[in-house]
N, C-alpha and C positions, 0 to 999 in steps of 0.2 A: 167101785169102778171109776176110773178117770175118764173124762171126756174133754179133749182139747180141740178148740175151734181154730181153724186156720182161715186167714183172709187174704184176698188177692191184691196184687200190685196193679194199680190202674194208671193209665197214661192219658194225660190231658195235654194235647199239642206237644210242646217241648218240655213239659213239666211232668213229674211223677207225683202221684198221691198215694200215700200208704195209709191204710186203715187196719189196725190190729188190736186185738185184745188178748192178753195173756192171762189165762185163768186156770187156777189149779183147784180142783174140788176133791173133797174127801168124803162128802156125803152123797147119798143117792136118793132121788125122789121119784115117785111114780108119775109126777105131773109132766105134761107135755108143754114145751116152749116153742112158740112160732117165731122164727127169726126171719126178717126180710131185709135184703140188701139191694139197693138200686145201683145200677152201674151208671157212672157219669159218662155220658156220651158226647158231651160238648167238646168236639174236636177243635173248636175255635179258641178255647180258653188257653191263655198263655200263663195263667197263674191261678192257683186255687186259694181262696180266702176261707179260712175256717172261723166260724163264729160259734162260740159256746152258747148252748141253750141254758135256760135257767136250771138251777140245781134240781128243781122239782121234776122236769120232764127229761132231763139229760139227753137232749137232741142236738145234733150237729147238722148245719146246712152247708152244702157245697155250692158256692156261688161263683160262676165264671165271670171273669172280667177281661175285656180286650185291651191289651197293651202292646201296641206295635213298636218295633225297634226302629232306630234311625235309618238303618239300611233298607227298610221296607218302604221308605218315602221316595217319591219321585223328586228329582232335583231341578225341575224347571222353574223359571222365574214366576210363571203364572200358575203355580201348582194348584190344582183343584182341591178345595177343602172337602174332605170326605164328610158325608152325612153320618149321623150317629143314631144308633138304636139301642134300646135297653132291653135285655132279656131277663132282668131281675123281677121275679114274681113276688106277690104279696105273701106275707106269712100265713100259714094255715091257721084257721080259727078252731080247728078240732082240738079239744083239750086232750091232754095226755094222761090225765088222772081223773078219777071220779070221787076221790076222797077216801079217807081211811075207814069210814064206817058206813058204807052204802048198803042199801038193801038190794035184794035181787031185782026188785022192780025198778029201783033207781038205776041200777047197773044196766039193765036192759034198755031203759029209756035213754040213758046217756049214749049207749052204743048205737041205738037206732037213729038218734039225732045226728051223731057223728057220721053214720053211714049215709044219711040223707045229704049231708054237706058234701061228702065225697062223690055221691052220685050226681048232685047238681054240678059240681066242678067237672066231672067226667063228661056230662052232657055239653057243657060250655066248651070243653076241649075238643070234643068231636066236631062241633059246629065250626071251631077255629081250624079244623083240618088235622087235628091230632088223631093218630091211629090208636084208639083206646080198645083194649081187649079186657074182657071181664073173666076172671078166673072162677074156679069152683068155690061155692060157698062153704065155709068151714063151720062146723058145729062146735060150739063151745058151751060146755055145761058148767053152770056156776051153782054154788051153794052159799049158804050164809057165811061160811068160813073163808071161801076164796073169792067171793064176789068182788071185793076191792082189788085184789091182786090180779085176778083174771081180767077184770074190766080195764085195769090200768094197762095190761099187756095189749088188749085189743085196741083201746083208745090210742096207745102209743103207735101201734102199727097203722091205724087209720089216719093218724096225724101225718105219718110219713107218706102214706099213699096220697092224701089230699095235697101235701106239699109237692109231691112228684107230679101230680096232675097240673097243679098251678104252674110249676116250673116248665113243664112240657108246653102248656098253653102259651105262657109268656114267650118261650123260645120259638114256638111255631109262629106266633104273631110277629115277633121281631124278625124272624127269617123272611116271612112274607113281605114285611115292610122293606127290609133291606133289598130283597130281590126286585121289588117294584121300583124302589128309588134308584138302585144301580142300573136297572134297564132303562129307566127314563133318562138318567144322566148320560148313559152311553149313547142313546138315540139322539139326544140334543147335541152332544159333543160331535157325534158323527155328522149330523146334518150341517152344523155350523162349519166344521172343518172341511167338509167336502165342498161347501159353497165358497169358502175362502180359496181353496185350492183350484176350484173351477174358474174363479175370476182370474187368478194368476195365470192359469193355463190359457185362458182366452186371450189375455194380453200377449202372452208369449206366442200364441199361434198367429196373431195379427202381425207381430214383428217378424216372425219367420217368413210370412208371406211377403212383407215389404222387402226383407233382405234378399229373398230369392229373386224377386223382380229386379233387384239391383245387380243380379248376376252372381250372387254368392251362393255356393252350395251349402246347404244346412242339413246336417245329419241330426235327426231327432231320435233320441233314445228314450226309452221308458225306464225309469229307475224305480224299482220297488223298494220302499222303505219298510222294513220289518222290525219294528221295535220289539224288544224282548219283554213282551207282555207277561204278566204273571198268569199262571194257569189258574182258572177259576173253578176247575172241576172240584166239586164237593164242598166249595166254600159257602158259608152261610153267615147271616148276621153281620156283625161289625167287620169280621174278617173279609166278607164279600165286599162290603162298602169300601174298606181300606184298599183292598186289591183293585177294585174297579176304579177308585180315585187314582191310584198309582198308574193303572193302564191308561185312564183318560189323560193324565198328565203326559205320559209318554206319547200318546196319540196326538195331543195338542202340540207337543214339542216337535213331533215328526211333521205335523201339518205346517207349523211355523217354519221349520227348516225347509220344507218343500216349497212353501210360498216364497221364502227368502231366496231359495235357490233359483226358482223360476223367474222371480223379479230380477235377480242378479243376471241371469241368462238373457232376459229381455233387455236390460240396460246395456249389457256387454254387446249383444247383437246389434242394438241400435248404434252404439259407439263404433263398432266394427264396420257397419254399413256406411256411416258417415265418413269414416276414415278411408274406406275403399273408394267411395265416390270422389273424395278429395284427391286420392292418389291417381285416379283416372283423369281427373281434371288437370292435375300437375303433369301427368304423363303426356296428355294431349298438348298442353302449352309448351312443354320442353321440346317436343318433336316439331311443333309448328315453328318455334323460334329457330330450331336447327335447320329446317327446310328452307326458311326464308334466307338465313345467312348463307347457306350453301348455294342457293340459286344466284344470289348476288355475287358471291365469291367466284363462282364458275364463269359468270358473265364478264367480270372484270379481267379474269385471267385469259379468257378467250379473246377479248379485244386486244390485250397486250400481245398475245401470241400472234394474232393476225398481222399487226404492225411489224413484228419481228420477222415473220415469214416473208413479207414484202421486201424488207431490207436484205434478207438472206439471198433472195433471188437476184436482186440488183448486184450484190457483192459477187455472187458467182459469175454473173455475166461480165463483171469487170476482171475476172480471172482469179479471184480469191478462192482459196480452198476452205470452204466453210462446212463444218459438220454441225449437226444439230443433235443434241442429247436431251434426254428427258431427265429432269431432276424431280424425284418424288420426295416430297416433304411430308414427314409423318410427325407432327407435333406430339409431345408426350401428354396425350389426353388422359384425363382421369377415367378410370374404369367405371362404367355406369352399372355394372352387373349388380343387381340386387338393390340399387338405390331407388328410393321412393320419396314422395313428399318434397319438402324443401331441400332435402339433400340432393335429390335429382335435379331440381331447378338450379341450385347453386353449382353443382358439378357441370351441368349443361352450359350455364353461363360462363364458367371457367373455360370449358372446352371451346365454346364459340369465340371467346376472346383470343384464345390461342389460334384458332382457325383464321379469324379475321386478320390477325397480325401476320400469320404465315401467308395469307393471300396478298396482303399489302406488300409484304417483302418480295413475294414472287412477281407481282406486277412491276414493282420497282426494279427487280433484277432483269426482267425481260426488256423493260424500257431502257435500262442501262446498256444491255447487250445491243439493242437496236442502235442507240446513239454511238456506242463504241464501234460497232461494225460500220456505220456510215462514215465515221471519222477515219477509220482504218482504210476504208475503200478509197476515200479521197486522197489520203497520203500515198497509197500505192499507185494510184493513177498519175500523180505528180512524179513519183520515182520512175515510172515507166517512161514518161516524156523526157526526163533528164537523161536517162540511160540511152535512149535512142539518139539524142544529140551528141553525147560523149562518144558513142559507138561510131558514129560517122567520122569524127575527127581522128580517132585511133585507127580506124581502117585506112585512112589516107596516109598517116605517118608510117604505118607498118608496110604499106605497099612500097614506099620509097626505100625503106630499109631492105626490103627483100630484093629489090633491083640491084642495090649496091652489093649485097652479099653474093648474089648470083655471078656478078662480074669478078669479084675476088675469088670466088670458087673456081671459076674458069682459069684464072691465073695460077691458082694453086695446082690445079690438075696438070697443067703444062709447065710447071716451074722446074728449074735445075739448080736450085740453091743448095749449097753444101759447105762443109768445112773439112780441112785436111789436117792431120797431125802426124808427126814422126816421132818414133821412140827408139832410143838406143839402149839395148840390153846387153849386159856383160856377163860372161861366165869365166871368171879368172880367179887365180890363187891370190891376187893382190886386191881382192875386193874389200879387204879389211886389214888391220894391222899397220905396221910401220910403212909399208909400201902401197898403201891403199891408193887406188886411182879411180877416176870416174870417166864417164862418156855419156853425152846427151845430144839430142838433135832437135831442131825446130824447122818449120816449113812455112812459106808464104802462102796464104790461102788463095791469093789471086793468081800468082804466077807459077806456083808449084816449086819455086826455088827453095833449097833447104840449106842448112848449115849443121855440120856434125862437129862437135867439140869434144876434146879429151885432154887430160893433164899428163905431165911427166913428173914422177916422184922418185928422187934419188935416195929416199929413206930418211932424208933430213928436211928437204924443202920440196915444194912443187916448183921445179926448176923452169917449167915452161908449159905452153899450151899449143895444141895442134888443132887446126880448123880445116875441115874438108867441106868444100862447097860444090853444089850441083843443082840439078833440077829433076823433079819427077814429072813425067808427062802422063796425063790421064784425060779421059773423055767422058762427059756425063750427058746422057740422053734421057729426056722425060718420057715416061711411059703413058702419059695422058691421064693418069689416075693419082698423081702425086708421088708415085714411086719413081725411082731413077735407076737406070742401068749404068754402072760405073765401070770403066775399062782403064786399068793401069797398064799402059803400053810399054814404057821404057823409063830408064833413069840415065841422066847425063851427069858426068863428073866434070866440074869446071877446074878446080884447083885445090892445092893443099898448101897451107901456110903454117910454119912453126914459129912461135915467138918465144925467145929465151927470156927467163926471169931471173934465174940464179945460175951460178957456176955449178956444173955437175960435179958432185963430190963422190960419186960412186966409183968403185974400182972398175966395175964393168961399165963401159960407156958405149957398148955396141947396141945402139938404139935402132930399130927398124920398124917401119909402119907399112901395112899391106891392106889393099882393098880388093875384094873378090865379088863376082856376081853370084847369083843364086846357084849357078852350076859349078862354082869353084874356080872359075877363070879369073886370074888376077888382072885387075883393071889398072891398079896403080900400086907402086911401092917406093919407099925412100929409106936410105940408111944415113944416120948422123949420130953425133955424140951428145947432142942436146945443149951444147954450149953456145950455139950461134942461132940467129934468127934467119929463116929463109922462106921462100915461096916458090911453088912449082905449078905449072899449068899442065892439066891432064887432058881435057877435051876428048873424052871417050863416052860412048853410049852403050848401055846394056839393055837388052830386050827383057820385058817382064810378062806382058800380055795376060794379066789377071782381070777377069770380068765378074762383077757382082750386081745383084739387084737389091736395092735397099729401099725400105719404106720410109715415109716421113719420120724424122726423129730417130731413125735407125742408123747404126754405125756399121760399116763393112768390117769383115774380119781383119785382124792385124796381119798385114801382108809384108813378108820380108822382101827387102829390095837390095840390100848389100850385106856383105860379111866383112868385118874389120878386125885385123889383128894388130895389136900394139905390143911389140915384143921388146922386152928389156930384161931387167933383173927378174922381174916377174912378168910373165906374158899375160896380157889382157885381151881376151877374145870377146867379141860382141857381134850383135846383129842389129841392123838398122831396118826398122819396119815402118809402114805407114798405114793409116786408116782414113777413110772418108765417111763423113756423116751426112745423111740427107737432112738438110735443114729446111726443107719445104714445110711451111706452117699452114695447116688448113685454116682457112678463115673461120673465125667463130661465127656460129650462126647468130644472126643479129638478135639482139634483145628487143623483141618487139614490145611495143607499148601494150601493156595489158589491157585487154578489153575491160571496159568498165563493168563492174559487177552488176550483172542483171538482177534487178530487184527480185527477190524471191517472193513469189506470191504468198502473202501471209496466210497462215493457217489459223483459222479462228474457230472457236467452238462457242456456240451459243446454247442456251438451255431453255427448253420449254418447261416451265415449272408446273408441276401438278401437286396440288395439296390434298392430302388424304382427308376426306371429310370426317368429322367426328361421327361416331356411331350414334344411332338413335337410342333413346332410353328404352329399357325393357318394360314391356307392358306389365303393370303390377300383377303379381300372381293372384289368381282368384282365391280368396281365403276359403277354407273349408271349416265351417263352424259346427260345433256340436253343442246341442242343448239337450236338456233332460226334462222330460215331463215326469213329474213325481207322482207316484201313487203310494198311498199309505195303507198298509195291510190293516184289515178290519180288526177291531178288538175282539177278543173271544167273548162269547155271550155267557152270561151267568146261567148256571144250572138252576132250574126251578127247584126250590127247596124240597127236600124229601119230608114227608110227614113225620113229625115226632111220634115216637111210640111210647106208650105208657100202659101198664097193666094194673088193674084193680081187682080186688076180690073182697068179698063181704063175709060177714059172720052171722050165724044163727045162734042167738043166745037162748040156751035152754035152762030154765030155772028148775031148781030142785026143791021138792016139798020140805017144809021145815020139820025136823025131827029133834027128839030130845037129845041133848048133848051128854055124852059120857066122857069120862076122863080120857083124853087122847094125848098122845105125845105131841109136843110142839112141832109144827111143820117147819122144816128148815127154810130159811128165807131164800127166795129165788135170786139168782144172779141177774143183775140188771144188764140190759143190752148196752153195749158201748155207745157213748154219745155220738161218735163220729161214724158209726156203722151205716153205710148206705144200704137202702132197700133195693132188692132186685124184683120185688113184687112176686116172689116165688116162695112157697112155703118150704121151710127147712125143718123137717121133723127129726129131732135128734133122739128118738126112742123114748121121749117123755121123761128123761132123767135130768134133773137140775143139779148142778155142781155146787157144793158148799164153798164158801169163800174161805181162804186161808189168811189168817193174821192180818186182817184189814185190807186184803187185796180184793175182797168180795165186791166192794163197791167202787173199785178203782177202774176207770176206763182210760186206756192209753190211746191217744190219737196222734199221728205224725203226718204233717204235710211237708213233704220234702221236694224241693225243686230239683231240677236236673243237675244243678250245680251243688246240691246237697245242703242248701240253706234251709234251716228249720223255720217253719211258719207257726206263729202263736196266735 
């Protein structure tokens, strides 16, 4: 029958430990083998170190060692050095063999002594806090033949139990020491950290009070610092110490950061308070300077305005047209919005300089207006005096001219001045060409006597001239308004004279000359051949009786007074007419001396100057400060270590009476327990069958310690 033993895979923290024995048996024995495997429960172990026992006892110890990684360390400058504890127990003193030829009594004595050692260790473990449980006692019967092998089996198991008890005791003590050390270090760090933080907070509170009394609003916040502490749940031994040291480092760093933060807030708040108080002082000074400058500037302007107003009143009383305007001067001041500290003082000084210059300019302007207005008033008063003197002289001269004009006007209105003209017009076939003739008339303006002339043309020469003389009688009466009533009453014919110039060469020499009145009555006629000169007296009068009213410079209508026919080769018919022009000339209105130009009252505009005062500085904004009181989250407390658990069990060795030996088959050699097999302190009865070893594997124990990364441990 084959019997194959299977072993479990154990996990220690991040590492895996494998214990295995591969055994193949072909022989069957009736003996019972007790196998114990203990489970490694050290969850803090990061690596398992395997140590080979001597070749004699073929035992393997599993020793846990703490090896932290770099990422498990806190990175603060004042990192707390973690305390160290050792959980390595002393080697068990229980032998694993009794020798190859022991008696039953020796075997029993060896087992009893080994069990006393285990019991003593269990008692010590219990006192150290280890939870020790005692299993059922196992009866083991030995005889002379198996005393050595059975004893070796029992001693080997007791050795493992004793080692397990010692390991549990050492682990329990190490865990208790680590818990106490971790708790103490935590308490000390917390006490010191809180004291440091309280001191910083006290200083901050004092500064907050000072700052608020200065008028600054301070918002106080509470900032909770919560470091990412490692969870201590279930941690023991060196792992607990390392984790606690890591947490203490985080805590101290958080405290240091909190203290630094509160100190920085205290310093910042103190600086802010000082700056705000300085800003208030600068604000007060800037506005005081401004008020002083404005008060003086207004006073200077008011005095200048008062003097100007007095002069304005005097000038108006003198007749000047004076208007007063307001000139508002707005210098280009710097905007003070948001300015503080020296910037405010500098900007206010700049603005006050502009203001003072504007005020000085305004005062100078008003004084100049006052002086100019006074000078203008004096000049105007002198002009008025000169005007009045000139006006008196002109008034006298113009009065004389007016009197002379009025006399001339009277003469004009009653005047009968006139001119007279006579015109001879012809309507004849001989008005052009070879036999062209002419006829014209003139009149004496004073006497009214006239002369009518005409020529005699034989087709070759003007052979002579005829002259008719007479007089036009008229009467002119003034109408008293410069117009005249003209009456042409009659015309008198004095004589007719012909004067020969050339011999008449015309075949027809029957020349006859006739004069008719307007009604066709012949007043005179004469017949001749044109070759001799002669003169005839007529002395006849013809009535006309034409009356006209003519205005000055107006001419009466052309009035026919005679009809003349000059008959010959070509008959020349014509009319003699007269016109009378009213030559009364209205006297020109006298050119009076122009009145002297009355001086125009000057129009003057003066200005009341107003200077816009610079704005006051803005009161500094009340700062709103925010500070943080830092609290640091407490570190997690270490869990009180759980009692280590270990189980022991004992053996009752029963001796067998000695009997005579008979030939018996050789008992197959039992398979040895693998050297790395851990004990569980539990009996594993495998039906009492021992497997025989195959081809040298009977004594081979394979043990593998494999890390998580698969690295083989030797």
